[in-house]
C-alpha positions in Angstrom: 45.1 40.7 -36.4 44.3 38.9 -33.2 41.7 36.2 -32.8 39.7 38.5 -30.4 39.6 41.3 -33.0 38.4 38.9 -35.6 35.5 37.7 -33.4 34.5 41.2 -32.4 34.4 42.3 -36.1 31.9 39.5 -36.9 28.3 40.7 -37.3 26.0 40.2 -34.4 23.2 37.6 -34.8 20.2 39.1 -36.5 18.0 38.4 -33.5 20.2 40.3 -31.0 20.3 44.1 -31.0 23.1 46.0 -29.4 22.8 46.0 -25.6 21.8 49.4 -24.0 22.8 50.6 -20.6 19.3 52.1 -20.0 17.3 48.9 -20.7 17.9 47.0 -17.6 20.3 44.1 -16.7 22.2 43.0 -19.8 21.6 39.2 -19.2 17.8 39.9 -19.2 18.1 41.9 -22.4 19.7 38.8 -24.0 17.0 36.5 -22.7 14.3 38.9 -23.8 15.8 39.2 -27.3 15.8 35.4 -27.5 12.2 35.2 -26.5 11.2 37.8 -29.0 13.1 36.1 -31.8 11.5 32.7 -31.1 8.0 34.4 -31.0 8.4 36.1 -34.4 10.1 33.2 -36.1 13.6 34.8 -36.4 14.8 31.7 -34.4 13.3 28.3 -35.1 13.5 25.1 -33.0 16.8 23.4 -33.7 18.7 26.6 -34.5 22.2 26.6 -33.0 23.2 29.7 -30.9 26.6 31.2 -30.9 29.1 29.8 -28.4 29.0 31.9 -25.1 32.6 33.0 -25.4 32.1 34.2 -28.9 29.0 36.2 -28.0 30.7 37.7 -25.0 33.5 39.0 -27.2 31.1 40.3 -29.8 29.1 42.2 -27.2 32.2 43.2 -25.2 30.7 41.8 -21.9 32.0 39.3 -19.5 31.2 35.6 -20.0 29.1 35.5 -16.8 26.6 37.9 -18.4 26.1 35.6 -21.4 25.9 32.5 -19.2 23.2 34.2 -17.1 21.3 35.2 -20.2 21.3 31.7 -21.6 20.3 30.3 -18.2 17.4 32.6 -18.0 16.3 31.6 -21.5 16.5 27.9 -20.5 14.3 28.7 -17.4 11.8 30.1 -19.9 12.0 26.8 -21.9 13.5 28.6 -24.9 16.9 26.8 -25.0 18.3 23.3 -24.5 21.9 22.2 -24.1 23.3 19.4 -26.2 26.6 18.8 -24.5 29.7 19.5 -26.7 27.5 20.2 -29.7 26.4 23.5 -28.2 23.1 25.3 -27.3 20.0 25.1 -29.4 16.6 26.6 -29.6 14.2 24.2 -27.9 11.0 22.9 -29.4 8.0 24.4 -27.7 6.6 22.3 -24.9 2.9 21.3 -25.2 1.0 22.5 -22.2 -1.2 19.6 -21.3 -3.7 19.8 -18.4 -3.2 16.6 -16.4 -6.4 14.8 -15.7 -7.5 14.6 -12.0 -7.6 10.8 -11.7 -10.1 9.6 -9.1 -10.5 6.2 -10.8 -7.6 4.2 -9.4 -7.6 2.7 -5.9 -4.1 3.3 -4.7 -2.8 4.3 -1.3 -2.4 8.0 -0.8 1.1 9.4 -0.1 1.4 9.6 3.7 2.1 13.0 5.2 5.3 13.0 7.3 6.7 9.7 5.9 9.8 10.1 3.7 9.0 7.3 1.2 12.2 7.9 -0.8 14.4 7.6 2.3 12.4 4.5 3.4 12.9 2.9 0.0 16.7 3.6 0.0 17.1 2.3 3.5 15.1 -0.8 2.8 17.0 -1.6 -0.3 20.3 -0.9 1.4 19.4 -3.4 4.2 18.4 -6.0 1.6 21.6 -5.6 -0.4 23.7 -5.8 2.8 22.1 -9.0 4.0 21.4 -10.9 0.8 23.6 -12.3 -1.9 23.0 -10.2 -4.9 23.2 -13.3 -7.2 20.3 -14.8 -5.3 18.3 -11.7 -5.8 18.8 -12.0 -9.6 18.1 -15.7 -10.2 15.1 -18.0 -10.3 13.4 -18.9 -7.1 10.8 -21.6 -6.3 7.2 -20.3 -6.4 5.3 -19.4 -3.3 8.1 -17.4 -1.6 11.1 -18.2 0.6 10.9 -19.2 4.2 11.6 -15.6 5.2 8.9 -14.3 2.9 6.3 -16.7 4.4 7.3 -15.7 7.9 6.9 -12.1 7.0 3.4 -13.1 5.6 2.5 -14.7 8.9 3.5 -11.5 10.7 1.5 -9.4 8.3 -1.6 -11.6 8.8 -1.2 -11.7 12.6 -3.6 -8.8 13.3 -6.3 -10.7 11.5 -5.6 -14.3 12.8 -3.0 -14.2 15.6 -0.1 -16.7 15.3 -0.1 -18.7 12.0 1.8 -21.6 10.6 4.0 -19.9 7.9 3.9 -23.1 5.9 0.2 -22.5 5.1 1.0 -19.2 3.5 1.8 -18.7 -0.2 3.4 -15.5 -1.4 2.2 -14.3 -4.8 3.0 -11.5 -7.2 -0.2 -9.6 -6.3 -3.8 -10.4 -5.5 -4.9 -10.4 -9.1 -2.4 -13.3 -9.8 -3.7 -15.1 -6.7 -7.3 -14.8 -7.8 -6.5 -16.0 -11.3 -4.5 -19.0 -10.0 -7.4 -19.9 -7.6 -9.9 -19.9 -10.5 -7.6 -22.2 -12.5 -6.8 -24.5 -9.6 -10.2 -24.9 -8.0 -12.7 -24.6 -10.9 -13.3 -26.0 -14.4 -14.3 -24.3 -17.6 -18.0 -23.6 -17.5 -18.1 -23.5 -13.7 -20.1 -20.8 -11.8 -18.5 -18.4 -9.5 -20.9 -16.5 -7.2 -20.3 -12.9 -6.2 -22.1 -9.8 -5.1 -24.0 -7.7 -7.7 -21.1 -5.1 -7.7 -17.7 -6.7 -7.4 -14.0 -6.3 -8.1 -13.4 -5.9 -11.9 -10.3 -8.1 -11.7 -12.5 -11.1 -10.8 -14.7 -10.4 -13.7 -11.8 -10.1 -16.1 -10.1 -13.4 -14.9 -13.4 -15.4 -14.9 -14.3 -14.3 -18.4 -10.9 -15.0 -19.8 -10.9 -18.6 -18.3 -14.5 -19.4 -19.4 -16.1 -19.3 -16.0 -19.5 -17.7 -15.4 -20.1 -15.0 -12.7 -23.6 -15.1 -11.2 -24.7 -12.4 -8.8 -26.1 -13.1 -5.4 -28.4 -10.5 -3.9 -26.9 -8.2 -1.3 -28.2 -5.6 1.2 -26.5 -2.8 3.1 -24.5 -5.5 5.1 -23.3 -7.4 2.0 -24.3 -10.8 0.5 -27.5 -12.3 1.9 -26.9 -15.7 3.4 -30.3 -17.1 2.4 -29.8 -16.1 -1.2 -26.3 -17.6 -1.1 -27.6 -20.9 0.1 -30.3 -20.9 -2.6 -27.7 -20.1 -5.3 -25.3 -22.8 -4.1 -28.0 -25.5 -4.3 -29.1 -24.3 -7.7 -25.8 -23.6 -9.4 -23.3 -25.9 -7.6 -20.6 -23.1 -7.8 -16.9 -23.8 -8.0 -16.2 -20.7 -5.8 -17.8 -17.9 -3.9 -15.9 -14.6 -4.1 -16.3 -12.0 -1.3 -14.6 -8.8 -0.4 -16.1 -8.2 3.0 -14.1 -5.2 4.4 -14.6 -1.8 2.8 -15.9 -3.7 -0.2 -14.8 -2.6 -3.7 -16.7 -0.7 -4.9 -19.5 -0.1 -2.3 -17.2 0.5 0.7 -19.5 -1.7 2.8 -17.9 -3.5 5.8 -19.8 -6.7 6.5 -20.7 -7.0 10.2 -19.5 -10.0 12.2 -22.9 -11.7 12.4 -23.2 -11.7 8.6 -19.7 -13.1 8.2 -20.5 -16.0 10.5 -23.8 -16.7 8.6 -22.0 -16.8 5.3 -19.3 -19.1 6.8 -22.0 -21.4 7.9 -23.5 -21.6 4.4 -20.1 -22.4 3.0 -19.8 -25.3 5.5 -23.2 -26.7 4.8 -23.0 -26.4 1.1 -19.3 -27.5 1.0 -18.3 -24.6 -1.2 -15.0 -22.7 -1.1 -15.0 -18.9 -0.4 -12.2 -16.7 -1.7 -12.0 -13.9 0.8 -10.2 -11.1 -0.9 -9.5 -8.7 1.9 -7.1 -5.9 0.8 -8.5 -3.2 3.0 -8.8 -4.9 6.4 -5.7 -3.2 7.9 -7.0 0.2 6.7 -10.4 -0.2 8.3 -11.4 1.2 11.7 -11.9 -1.9 14.0 -13.0 -4.3 11.3 -14.7 -7.6 12.3 -12.7 -10.9 12.2 -12.2 -12.3 8.7 -14.7 -14.9 7.4 -11.8 -17.3 7.4 -11.7 -17.3 11.2 -15.2 -18.8 11.3 -14.7 -21.5 8.6 -10.9 -22.0 8.2 -11.2 -25.1 6.1 -13.7 -23.5 3.7 -12.2 -20.1 3.2 -9.1 -19.0 1.3 -7.8 -15.7 2.5 -5.9 -13.1 0.4 -4.2 -10.0 1.7 -2.2 -7.7 -0.6 0.4 -5.0 0.1 -0.8 -3.0 -2.9 -3.7 -1.3 -1.1 -2.0 -0.8 2.3 1.6 0.2 1.2 2.3 0.6 -2.5 1.2 -1.2 -5.7 4.9 -1.4 -6.9 5.7 -4.2 -4.4 3.3 -6.6 -6.2 3.2 -8.9 -3.2 0.2 -10.7 -1.7 -0.2 -13.4 0.9 -2.6 -16.2 0.5 -3.6 -18.3 3.5 -4.5 -21.7 2.1 -4.7 -24.4 4.8 -5.3 -27.5 2.7 -1.9 -29.0 1.5 -3.3 -30.6 -1.6 -5.1 -27.4 -2.7 -2.0 -25.5 -1.9 0.0 -27.6 -4.4 -2.7 -27.3 -7.0 -2.7 -23.5 -6.5 1.1 -23.3 -6.8 1.0 -25.3 -10.0 -1.7 -23.0 -11.5 0.3 -19.9 -10.4 3.5 -21.2 -12.0 1.7 -21.6 -15.3 1.6 -17.8 -15.8 3.8 -16.3 -13.0 6.8 -18.5 -12.3 7.9 -16.6 -9.2 7.8 -13.3 -7.3 10.4 -10.7 -8.3 13.0 -11.6 -5.7 14.2 -8.0 -5.1 10.7 -6.6 -4.4 9.8 -9.7 -2.3 12.9 -9.2 -0.2 12.1 -5.5 0.2 8.6 -6.3 1.3 9.9 -8.9 3.8 12.5 -6.4 5.1 9.9 -3.7 5.6 7.5 -6.0 7.4 10.2 -7.5 9.7 11.8 -4.2 10.6 8.6 -2.3 11.3 8.8 0.0 8.3 5.7 -1.4 6.7 3.7 -0.8 9.9 4.8 2.8 10.0 4.1 3.4 6.4 0.6 1.9 6.7 -0.2 4.1 9.7 0.7 7.1 7.7 -1.5 5.9 4.9 -4.4 5.3 7.3 -4.1 8.8 8.7 -3.9 10.4 5.2 -6.9 8.3 4.0 -9.0 9.5 6.9 -8.1 13.1 6.2 -9.1 12.7 2.6 -12.5 11.2 3.6 -13.2 14.2 5.7 -12.4 16.4 2.7 -14.8 14.3 0.6 -17.5 14.5 3.2 -17.2 18.3 3.4 -17.2 18.9 -0.3 -19.8 16.3 -1.3 -22.0 17.2 1.6 -25.2 15.2 1.8 -24.1 12.9 -1.1 -21.2 11.5 0.8 -21.9 8.0 2.3 -18.4 6.7 3.0 -17.2 4.8 6.1 -14.6 7.4 6.8 -11.7 5.1 6.1 -10.3 3.0 3.2 -9.4 4.3 -0.2 -12.7 5.0 -1.9 -16.2 6.4 -1.8 -19.3 4.8 -3.5 -21.4 7.8 -4.5 -25.1 7.1 -5.4 -26.3 9.6 -8.0 -29.4 11.8 -8.3 -32.0 10.4 -10.7 -31.2 12.9 -13.4 -27.7 11.5 -13.8 -26.8 7.9 -14.8 -23.3 6.6 -13.9 -22.0 6.3 -17.5 -23.2 9.7 -18.4 -21.7 11.3 -15.3 -18.4 9.6 -15.9 -18.3 11.0 -19.5 -19.2 14.5 -18.2 -16.5 14.3 -15.5 -13.9 13.2 -18.1 -14.8 16.2 -20.3 -14.2 18.4 -17.2 -10.8 16.8 -16.6 -11.8 14.3 -13.8 -11.7 10.5 -14.1 -14.1 8.4 -12.0 -15.3 4.8 -12.4 -19.0 4.2 -13.2 -21.1 1.3 -11.7 -21.0 -0.6 -15.0 -17.3 -1.5 -14.4 -18.2 -3.5 -11.3 -21.5 -5.1 -12.4 -21.7 -8.9 -12.4 -24.9 -8.7 -14.4 -27.2 -5.9 -15.3 -26.3 -2.7 -13.5 -28.3 -2.7 -10.2 -27.3 0.7 -8.8 -26.8 4.1 -10.2 -23.4 5.2 -8.7 -19.8 6.0 -9.3 -16.7 5.0 -7.3 -14.4 7.9 -6.3 -10.9 6.9 -5.4 -9.2 9.3 -2.9 -5.6 8.1 -3.0 -4.6 8.3 -6.6 -4.0 12.1 -6.6 -0.8 12.9 -4.7 -1.5 16.5 -4.0 -4.4 17.3 -1.6 -5.1 20.6 -3.4 -5.6 18.8 -6.7 -7.8 16.2 -5.0 -9.9 19.0 -3.6 -10.2 20.6 -7.0 -11.3 17.2 -8.5 -13.9 16.7 -5.8 -15.2 20.3 -6.2 -15.6 19.7 -10.0 -17.7 16.6 -9.2 -19.8 18.5 -6.7 -20.6 21.2 -9.3 -21.5 18.5 -11.9 -23.8 16.8 -9.5 -25.5 20.0 -8.6 -26.7 20.6 -12.1 -28.6 18.5 -14.6 -26.7 16.9 -17.4 -26.2 18.6 -20.8 -26.7 16.5 -23.9 -23.7 14.7 -25.2 -23.6 14.4 -28.9 -22.0 11.3 -30.5 -18.8 11.9 -32.3 -18.3 10.0 -35.6 -14.8 9.4 -36.9 
């Protein structure tokens, strides 16, 4: 008896009835039978299916029919292939509703810019021009000469021509802030900041035993008179400012206020850390504070908010040589160096113009998203029309923590005012980040859910005890 006759005589699997000519395409009958067997438990996850050739012989159909049937079952997430071991019933996939994340300030994906191609081209250029061994070994902190020259070009829109030797290249703005705190202050020192400020500053200061004290601000930012009073009273080690599209309030400090604060720093001989990640995204921003008091102000610009967080590259303009050495020593204590490959990619993109093209795409996309937010949030929108976020003041019947919880239960993540507070919470608001959701349709859905929440009074939220 032939091998084929033996296979044909074997009983069909229990889950598979005889195929019928009047019940549609045979490959769909096979897929439907598989789906029904999985649904009623006749087939369980991990069960091995007959080899395709064997089943084709048993059903007296061509191999293509079986292959199409198995492929259709895979499309329905019923089967999984395990190479030479065969085809098996797949475990059911959990259907999880992805949260609409409006809590992370990241650049939106720019329309019309092929980021994947840009990444491949940039890395290709880096690998052609650099010794691969140099990209995989230790480097001195602060960046290479090429990295610092790229930093000078990146900062040129803010300052014009710069001495690249005054620039330190760091693995991100957060690392730069932490190193400045370590280098220029002592445990127990005071750092002055606005009432709502960047959470990364709060985290670093707390970890290093420094005290953040809030200085009163108005709709233009920190008040110069209040800063001068606080400097004379507290003798701060540093003043921290984020003057352009401030995180979280989205305020851009006008030029006059910047000059006044620079004057206070000069009179009180206090150093300002000007953390300015959004300057290049803003529409005609004023000159940085560092242009008015260059010896008193340390300037930070990161690529994370203008290009992509994955580069982890920031440029610090620190003009005083002794402070630059102290800063580098502090930085090396916890971040020995930049990752050479990503630093080289950032430098390549800046020098060949790719960074500028990417940033323009991000600026355009951010403006479109602000228009969307303005339309959906209607009278509650108070953004500047640019940057990555909106600071939304809430109606009196909501508080920020309560709204954040309600939004989370509705599948939307936002950041409440408490996350930014340097002392007691002084404003009832949430920050809405517009770049972290890739798809515009999903962003629109998240904003609409928020709008519906804001339009109604809160329900009570019972405590859960576990």
